[in-house]
N, C-alpha and C positions, 0 to 999 in steps of 0.2 A: 241193813239187811239183805243178803244174799238172796239174789236168789234162786241158788245153783241148788241140788240139789245136797251137794255135796257140807259140810261143813269145815268153816274157811280161821275157823278160830284156831288159835297158840294160845302161847302163853300157860298162866296157871289156870283159866278159869276155862281155857278152851275145849278140857278132858272130862270139865262138868253133867252130871245128866243134865238134859231140858230143863226135865220136871220143876230141879230145883231151882234153877233157874229163873224160868218163868214167875214158880209162886215166889221169888227175893223182889225178879223187877215188881210186883204186883203191889207188896208188904209197903215196898219204901218207896211209891206212888204215892199212897194213899196214906201213909206217915208225913211225907213231902207235905202234901198237902192240905192237910189237918192243921202244922206245926205252925205255930203262932212266935215264939220266939227268932228272931235274925242269928241266934247263937246258933240253934240247933239247926235250922235251916243251911247257915254260910258250912258248920259242922258234916253234913252231910253231902254238901261238896265237892268238898274234902275228899270224902268215904271214896264216892264217885269216880273222882279223879282219881284217886290210886288204883283204884277199880281199871277204870281204865287206861292206865300205864301198865299190871298187870296182863290186863287180858293179850299185849302190843299189837296194837294195831296199826293201819295206815295211816300216818300220825299227818297226811299233808288228806285224804279223804274224810278224817275226823274232823281238822278243822275248820276245813271246808261247811260241813253240815254243822258245824256248832255258830259258824258265821251268819251263817244262812239263818237258822232257826232267828240267831240275835237280833237280825235287822230286821225280821220278819216281829218278831215281839218287842221289839223298842218303836217299833214305825205306831203299834196295836198302844202300846202304853205312853206316847207320847201325851197323848188327850188327858188322857185319866187323872193328873193334877188340874185341869180344867173341868173335871166334870162331879168328882168327889168333895164332899162338903167338909165340911172344916175351917181349918185359923189360916188364913190369906197369908199370906210366905209374898208374891209378888204378882205384878198383873201383865199384863203385854194382849195388846191391842183391847184394854177395854174387858177385856178374864181376866178374872182371878184363880188363880192356884192355891190350892191349898198344901197345907205340912200333912194332910193325912190321908193327901191323895199320892204326894212325893213317896211317902212312907208306903202306901199300899202298893206304886208302882214299883219300887226296891225289893217287895217281896215277893213280887211275882215272876221278876225276872228271875231273883234267888232259884227260884222253886222252879221255874221252866229248867232251869239248866241243873238243876240236882237232880230232875227228872229225864233229860236226855241223854247225862251224862251217865247216870245207870242205867237207861236202855240201852244206849251203846256199849256200854261194858258190859251188859250179863248178855244182850241179842241184840246187837252190830254184826256180829262175825257170824251167828246160825244162818245154818243155811234152813229153806224154807223147808224143807221136807224132814229135817228134826225137828223145828219152829212148828210143825203139826204135828208129829209125835207126840211131843210132849204135850201138847194143848188135851187129843190124845188120848194121851196116859193120864191127864187130870180130869176126864171125862170131863170137858170141857164141850158145849153141842156140838154137833156136826156143822149142824151151817154154818155158822160163826167159824168154824174151822175150815171148813171148805172156801165162804167166803172172802179169809184171811190171805189164803193157799192162791187165790185166782189174781187180787191184789198183787201181793210182793213178784207175780210170774211177771204178769200183762203192764205195769206200772215200766218197767223196764222193755219192755217188749213198742210201748210207747211211746218212750224216752227213747230208743236208738227207729222208730218211725217220726218222730219231729226233726231229730239229726238230719234224717234222709231231706226229708223235707226243704232245711234250713242248705242245706248245703245244695239243692238243687234251686235254688233261690241264690243264693254266691256266684253258682255257675253263671247263671244271669246276667251277672252285677249289677246287685239287688246291694245296697246299704243300707241302713238302717239308718233315721235322720225323725227328727222333732219335726214332720209336714204334713201333709194330709194323703200324700202316694203313698208315701212309708204304715199310716194306721193302716190304711186302702188294704196294702199287701200281708197284715200283720192281723187283719180282721180274716181274708179268704186262705193262712194260713191254718186258723185253728178250724177254721169253716170244714179246708180239706182232712186233716187231721182227725175232727171230729165223724167222717166220710170211710175214714180208711178204716178206723177203730170201728166203726159197724160193718165194714165191708168182712174186715177181720176177724170180728166175735163171729159172723156169722157159719165164717169157712171151721172155725175153732170147734163152735157148738159139731157142724157136719163131722167133723174128728172126733171129738171125743165120743159121740151116738155109736159110729162104726168100729170104735174098738171096745161098746160096750161100757160105757158111763153111766151111772143112774144116782147121781145126785153124791154123790161123798167120796174119799178117795180112799184108798184103804192101805194102811201102813202094816210096816212088821216093829210085832213087839219091841219092844224099848228092853234092855239087860237092867238087871233084879240094880237096884245099886250099890254102890264098893266103897270104901274103908274110908275114902278120900271125895263123894259124893257129902257124907254125913259127919266127916272134918266141915267142909265148905261150909253146911245148911248149922254148924255150932258158931264159925264166926260169925256169920250172919247173925241172929240170934246174937252175939253177944255185943254185937255193932250193934244193933237196932237195941237193946234192951240199955247201952250207953245214951244212943242220943232220945231215948225216949226219959233216959233220966235228967240229960241237959236240957230238954223241952220243961217240965215239972218244975227244974231250979229256976230258969232264969226267967226272970220276964218277957212278958208279949212285948213285940213290936210297935204294936198300934194301941 
């Protein structure tokens, strides 16, 4: 998601109303999480990948995000076959891996990829301001919208602060190694990042108070949906109906 106020989305999905994109993302995420058959989950991944292609993203950045998420999911699911009860498939160092645990890990990995693809397709290139306007247009809680706006904006600020600290460490000939000194320096890096983040937050609070901020953002009203928005919603409804039919007809994996 872009921290800039301008919508950077291109392709066929870029001009779609943010409210419709948020609604479709939530509905598809709920469907994927509740799905039990692997056919429906795989079909959702394929549909989400097509949506990503239609949004014309920056492929290198998109692949990095997917690989980062998959690396975290893989590390998390690696122990699931050894902790989930069921029929033993193999043993490793005295710990039994169950077939049900392997199936559960596969399903969680597929669902996570399906959700992240859909989020990147519909919300990945959506500007933070447009996202806030869409959430307010759907009458979501003001505090939730404000919190999300701050999160999107200042995660990017903290990332740049981290890059500046890392550059300062490299300028002092620091090289990350697996030794006590490196771990000590990385601890100092995390501590300094927290200190600078706290100082930065205090300056931001005073700057916003000087500009009359009183707890929530004021967004301009979104324009009325046009014909293309309703066509997009109709296509998503047909796709969701097809996925639900596939979920009903196909047996569950577990």
